[in-house]
C-alpha positions as CSV (number, residue, x, y, z in Angstrom):
1,M,23.4,-3.1,-8.1
2,S,21.2,-0.1,-7.2
3,D,19.7,0.1,-3.7
4,I,16.5,1.3,-5.2
5,L,14.2,-1.6,-6.2
6,L,11.2,0.3,-7.4
7,D,11.1,3.9,-8.7
8,V,7.8,5.4,-9.8
9,K,8.0,8.8,-11.5
10,N,5.1,11.2,-12.3
11,L,2.6,8.4,-12.8
12,N,-0.8,9.5,-14.1
13,I,-3.8,7.2,-14.5
14,V,-7.3,8.1,-15.7
15,Y,-10.6,6.3,-16.3
16,S,-12.8,7.4,-19.2
17,T,-16.5,7.1,-18.3
18,S,-19.8,8.2,-20.0
19,D,-19.9,11.1,-17.4
20,G,-16.3,12.3,-18.0
21,V,-12.7,11.6,-17.2
22,V,-11.8,10.3,-13.7
23,Y,-8.4,11.5,-12.7
24,A,-7.7,8.5,-10.4
25,L,-3.9,9.1,-9.9
26,N,-2.0,12.3,-10.4
27,D,1.8,12.8,-10.5
28,A,2.5,9.9,-8.1
29,N,6.2,9.5,-7.2
30,L,7.7,6.9,-4.9
31,Q,10.8,4.8,-4.3
32,I,11.2,1.5,-2.4
33,K,14.6,0.3,-1.4
34,R,15.5,-3.4,-1.2
35,G,14.1,-4.9,2.0
36,E,12.1,-1.7,2.8
37,T,8.4,-1.4,3.6
38,L,6.5,1.6,2.3
39,G,3.1,2.2,3.9
40,L,0.4,3.8,1.7
41,V,-2.4,5.4,3.6
42,G,-5.5,7.6,2.9
43,E,-9.3,7.4,2.7
44,T,-11.2,5.3,0.2
45,G,-10.8,6.7,-3.3
46,A,-7.4,8.3,-2.5
47,G,-5.8,6.3,-5.4
48,K,-3.9,3.7,-3.3
49,T,-5.2,0.6,-5.1
50,T,-5.0,2.4,-8.5
51,L,-1.3,3.0,-7.8
52,A,-0.7,-0.6,-6.9
53,R,-2.6,-2.0,-9.9
54,G,-0.6,0.5,-12.1
55,I,2.7,-1.0,-10.8
56,M,1.4,-4.5,-11.6
57,R,0.1,-3.3,-15.1
58,L,-3.4,-4.5,-14.1
59,I,-5.3,-1.3,-15.0
60,P,-8.3,-2.5,-17.1
61,H,-8.1,-0.9,-20.6
62,P,-10.6,0.4,-21.5
63,P,-11.8,2.3,-19.5
64,G,-8.5,2.8,-17.6
65,E,-5.3,4.2,-19.1
66,I,-1.8,5.0,-17.8
67,R,-1.4,8.4,-19.5
68,S,2.1,9.2,-18.5
69,G,5.0,8.4,-16.1
70,E,7.6,5.8,-15.5
71,I,7.6,2.6,-13.3
72,M,11.3,1.6,-13.0
73,Y,11.9,-1.9,-11.6
74,E,15.6,-2.7,-11.3
75,D,16.4,-0.2,-14.1
76,Q,13.7,-1.5,-16.5
77,D,10.6,0.5,-17.3
78,I,7.6,-1.8,-16.6
79,L,5.4,0.3,-18.9
80,K,7.6,-0.7,-21.9
81,L,7.4,-4.4,-21.3
82,T,5.3,-6.6,-23.5
83,E,2.3,-8.4,-21.9
84,K,4.2,-11.7,-22.1
85,E,7.2,-10.2,-20.3
86,M,4.8,-8.7,-17.7
87,R,3.2,-12.1,-17.1
88,Q,6.6,-13.5,-16.3
89,M,7.3,-10.7,-13.9
90,R,4.0,-11.0,-12.0
91,G,4.3,-13.5,-9.2
92,R,8.0,-14.2,-9.8
93,Q,9.5,-10.7,-9.2
94,I,6.5,-8.6,-8.1
95,S,3.5,-10.2,-6.3
96,M,0.3,-8.9,-4.9
97,I,-2.0,-9.8,-2.1
98,F,-5.5,-8.5,-3.1
99,Q,-8.1,-7.0,-0.8
100,D,-10.6,-9.8,-0.6
101,P,-9.4,-13.4,-0.1
102,M,-13.0,-14.6,-0.6
103,T,-12.9,-13.6,-4.3
104,S,-9.2,-14.2,-5.0
105,L,-9.3,-18.0,-4.7
106,N,-10.7,-20.4,-7.3
107,P,-13.6,-22.1,-5.4
108,V,-13.4,-25.3,-7.4
109,M,-9.7,-25.9,-7.2
110,P,-7.8,-27.3,-4.1
111,V,-5.8,-24.6,-2.4
112,G,-2.6,-26.6,-2.9
113,D,-3.1,-26.8,-6.6
114,Q,-3.6,-23.1,-6.7
115,I,-0.1,-22.6,-5.2
116,L,1.3,-25.3,-7.5
117,E,-0.1,-23.5,-10.6
118,V,1.9,-20.4,-9.7
119,I,5.1,-22.4,-9.1
120,R,4.9,-24.4,-12.3
121,N,4.1,-21.2,-14.4
122,H,7.3,-19.6,-13.3
123,H,9.5,-22.7,-12.8
124,P,8.7,-25.1,-15.7
125,E,12.0,-26.8,-15.1
126,L,10.7,-28.3,-11.9
127,S,9.0,-31.7,-12.0
128,K,5.4,-31.9,-10.9
129,Q,6.5,-33.8,-7.8
130,D,9.1,-31.2,-6.8
131,A,6.7,-28.4,-7.4
132,K,4.0,-30.1,-5.4
133,K,6.4,-30.5,-2.5
134,Q,7.3,-26.8,-2.7
135,A,3.6,-25.9,-2.7
136,G,3.1,-28.1,0.5
137,D,6.1,-26.4,2.1
138,M,4.5,-23.0,1.4
139,L,1.4,-24.1,3.2
140,E,3.5,-25.1,6.1
141,M,5.3,-21.8,6.0
142,V,2.1,-19.8,6.5
143,G,0.9,-22.1,9.3
144,I,-1.4,-24.5,7.4
145,P,-0.7,-28.2,7.6
146,A,0.5,-29.7,4.3
147,G,-2.2,-32.4,4.9
148,R,-4.8,-29.8,3.9
149,Y,-3.3,-29.5,0.4
150,N,-6.4,-31.0,-1.3
151,D,-9.0,-29.0,0.7
152,F,-11.1,-26.4,-1.1
153,P,-11.4,-22.7,-0.2
154,H,-14.9,-23.1,1.4
155,Q,-13.3,-25.4,4.0
156,F,-11.2,-22.6,5.4
157,S,-11.9,-19.6,7.7
158,G,-11.3,-16.1,6.5
159,G,-8.0,-15.9,8.2
160,M,-6.9,-19.2,6.8
161,K,-7.9,-18.1,3.3
162,Q,-5.8,-15.0,3.7
163,R,-2.9,-17.3,4.6
164,V,-3.4,-19.2,1.4
165,I,-3.4,-16.0,-0.6
166,I,-0.1,-15.0,1.1
167,A,1.4,-18.4,0.3
168,I,0.4,-18.0,-3.4
169,A,1.9,-14.4,-3.4
170,L,5.2,-15.6,-1.9
171,A,5.5,-19.0,-3.7
172,C,8.2,-17.8,-6.1
173,N,10.0,-15.6,-3.5
174,P,9.3,-12.2,-5.2
175,Q,11.5,-9.3,-4.5
176,L,8.5,-6.9,-4.1
177,L,5.3,-7.7,-2.3
178,I,2.3,-5.4,-2.8
179,A,-0.2,-6.0,0.1
180,D,-3.5,-4.3,-0.6
181,E,-5.5,-4.1,2.7
182,P,-4.3,-7.7,3.6
183,T,-6.3,-7.8,6.9
184,T,-9.5,-6.0,5.9
185,A,-12.0,-8.9,6.5
186,L,-10.3,-10.3,9.6
187,D,-11.0,-9.8,13.3
188,V,-8.3,-8.1,15.4
189,T,-6.7,-11.3,16.8
190,I,-6.4,-12.9,13.3
191,Q,-5.2,-9.6,11.9
192,A,-2.3,-9.5,14.3
193,Q,-1.3,-13.0,13.5
194,V,-1.4,-12.4,9.7
195,L,0.6,-9.2,10.1
196,E,3.2,-10.9,12.3
197,M,3.5,-13.7,9.7
198,I,4.0,-11.3,6.8
199,R,6.6,-9.4,8.9
200,N,8.5,-12.7,9.6
201,L,8.4,-13.9,6.0
202,K,9.5,-10.5,4.7
203,Q,12.5,-10.4,7.0
204,K,13.4,-14.0,6.2
205,N,13.5,-13.4,2.5
206,N,14.5,-9.7,2.6
207,T,11.4,-8.8,0.6
208,S,10.5,-5.2,-0.1
209,M,6.8,-4.4,0.5
210,L,4.2,-1.8,-0.5
211,L,1.6,-2.0,2.3
212,I,-1.8,-0.4,1.5
213,T,-4.1,0.2,4.5
214,H,-6.6,2.5,6.2
215,D,-5.1,1.6,9.6
216,L,-2.5,4.0,10.8
217,G,-1.7,1.6,13.7
218,V,-0.7,-1.1,11.2
219,V,1.7,1.2,9.2
220,A,3.2,2.5,12.5
221,D,4.2,-1.0,13.4
222,M,5.1,-2.3,9.9
223,A,6.4,0.5,7.7
224,D,9.8,2.1,7.4
225,K,8.4,5.0,5.3
226,I,4.8,6.3,4.8
227,M,3.1,8.0,1.9
228,V,-0.2,9.8,2.6
229,M,-2.5,10.1,-0.4
230,Y,-5.6,12.3,-0.9
231,A,-7.8,12.6,-4.0
232,G,-5.4,10.7,-6.2
233,R,-2.3,12.8,-5.1
234,P,0.5,12.1,-2.7
235,V,0.3,14.9,-0.1
236,E,3.0,13.9,2.4
237,F,5.9,11.4,2.5
238,G,8.5,10.6,5.1
239,T,9.8,8.0,7.6
240,A,7.2,6.6,10.0
241,E,8.7,8.7,12.7
242,E,8.5,11.9,10.6
243,I,4.8,11.2,9.6
244,F,3.7,10.5,13.2
245,Y,5.8,13.1,15.0
246,E,6.8,15.8,12.5
247,S,3.9,15.8,10.0
248,C,3.4,19.0,8.1
249,H,0.1,18.5,6.2
250,P,-3.3,19.2,7.6
251,Y,-4.7,16.0,6.1
252,T,-2.1,13.9,7.8
253,W,-3.0,15.8,11.1
254,G,-6.6,14.9,10.5
255,L,-5.8,11.2,10.0
256,I,-3.7,11.2,13.2
257,R,-6.4,13.0,15.2
258,S,-9.0,10.4,14.1
259,I,-7.1,7.5,15.7
260,P,-9.3,6.4,18.7
261,E,-6.3,5.9,21.1
262,Q,-5.0,9.3,20.2
263,A,-8.2,10.9,21.3
264,I,-8.3,8.8,24.5
265,D,-4.7,9.6,25.5
266,E,-5.2,13.4,24.9
267,K,-8.5,13.2,26.8
268,K,-10.2,14.9,23.8
269,P,-13.2,13.9,21.7
270,L,-12.6,12.0,18.5
271,T,-12.0,14.6,15.8
272,P,-13.3,13.6,12.3
273,I,-12.2,15.2,9.1
274,H,-15.4,17.0,8.1
275,G,-16.8,16.8,4.6
276,N,-16.1,14.3,1.8
277,P,-13.2,13.9,-0.7
278,P,-13.8,15.8,-4.0
279,S,-15.0,14.2,-7.2
280,L,-12.0,12.9,-9.2
281,M,-13.8,14.2,-12.3
282,N,-13.9,17.8,-11.0
283,L,-10.9,18.4,-8.7
284,P,-10.5,21.8,-6.9
285,E,-8.5,24.5,-8.6
286,G,-5.9,24.9,-5.8
287,C,-5.0,22.4,-3.1
288,V,-7.2,19.3,-3.4
289,F,-7.7,19.3,0.4
290,S,-8.7,23.0,0.7
291,P,-12.5,22.4,0.7
292,R,-12.1,20.3,3.9
293,C,-9.0,22.0,5.5
294,P,-9.8,24.1,8.6
295,Y,-6.7,26.2,7.9
296,A,-7.3,26.9,4.2
297,T,-6.7,30.5,2.8
298,D,-7.5,32.1,-0.5
299,K,-4.1,31.1,-1.7
300,C,-4.9,27.4,-0.9
301,R,-8.1,27.6,-2.9
302,K,-6.6,29.2,-5.9
303,Q,-3.0,27.9,-6.2
304,R,-1.9,24.3,-6.2
305,P,1.0,23.9,-3.7
306,E,4.4,22.6,-4.6
307,R,6.1,20.0,-2.4
308,V,8.2,21.4,0.4
309,V,11.1,18.9,0.8
310,T,13.5,18.6,3.8
311,E,17.1,17.4,3.7
312,S,15.9,13.9,4.8
313,G,13.5,13.6,1.9
314,H,10.4,14.3,4.0
315,Y,8.0,16.3,1.9
316,S,4.6,17.9,2.2
317,A,2.4,19.4,-0.5
318,C,1.1,22.4,1.6
319,H,1.8,26.1,1.1
320,Y,2.5,26.5,4.8
321,S,4.4,23.4,5.7
322,G,7.6,25.4,6.1
323,D,6.0,28.0,8.4
324,P,6.9,27.4,12.1
325,E,3.8,29.3,13.3
326,F,1.5,27.2,11.1
327,L,3.1,23.9,12.4
328,K,2.0,24.8,15.9
329,N,-1.4,23.5,14.8
330,A,0.0,19.9,14.5
331,P,-1.5,17.4,16.9
332,E,0.1,16.1,20.0
333,T,1.0,12.5,19.4
334,S,0.0,9.8,22.0
335,R,3.1,7.6,21.4
336,T,6.6,8.5,22.5
337,R,9.5,8.4,20.1
338,K,10.9,5.5,22.2
339,D,7.7,3.5,21.8
340,S,7.7,4.2,18.0
341,K,11.2,2.9,17.6
342,K,10.3,-0.3,19.6
343,G,7.3,-0.8,17.4
344,G,9.4,-0.5,14.2
345,E,12.0,-3.0,15.5
346,A,9.5,-5.6,16.7
């Protein structure tokens, strides 16, 4: 059995609109090993959710279209499966926690029955009584008393709704969990509780996870590896330690410098990334980050960079990421390597 659970190769996704073609995802490549967590970070519009929905085959067609690429899951190409086969895979082998729990739950169905529905769809051999008991067990697993099985979504807080969504996603013990901004609508305390719960359930079931977030602090604590995306393209990839302490791309540097605690520890003002991401209908000729990059040269503006890959697999799509002098521009990080390792092992 291969150690690689998911292998995405050269995935390209577009949306056709009345104004033109939106190049939402361009040449995306990633691998996730069994039991591994890959963090996906970047600004809004970077292509993170598009990539996740592409893996789940949930790109609306039309206007969306997966133009090219491969999505290999356990040696089978997801893009070649029939819709019936894909429905069997969703929830049972690959499951997804969507961004907004408020709109992900059926408002007129008890939460327990929503978990029950998933279990019975994928395990028709179970009796209704056994499936109902399993649904109650899932509620207990995410910290909700089984006695609330018949309660409706409006009777739960935002944090409790998110726990129900997680119970639904994990009901059939999937091998891969895609978590798209799982704590977006939650306050800091509830966010920490939900993330700790996801971590514990993941470790208990040896589940692989694709974690999508804007919060670099979350990926620092949760992810084994990190992919940084910008304007529909992966621009840097590496282990969490490589991204935070040995990053080579100016966009990654900008994200790190924009962390509030980073600015406080360095006793420097918070440094934003000036400007806005480019239109995905009219991408720059050269490096997509060049219009906002403080280090951009004519070469950057005219020539698209190739990925510079190290022996460890860490790569950066920057013309100068192999230049020691250029890398002196990298930010000083506020965490020590020792602290980073502790966070990853927590």
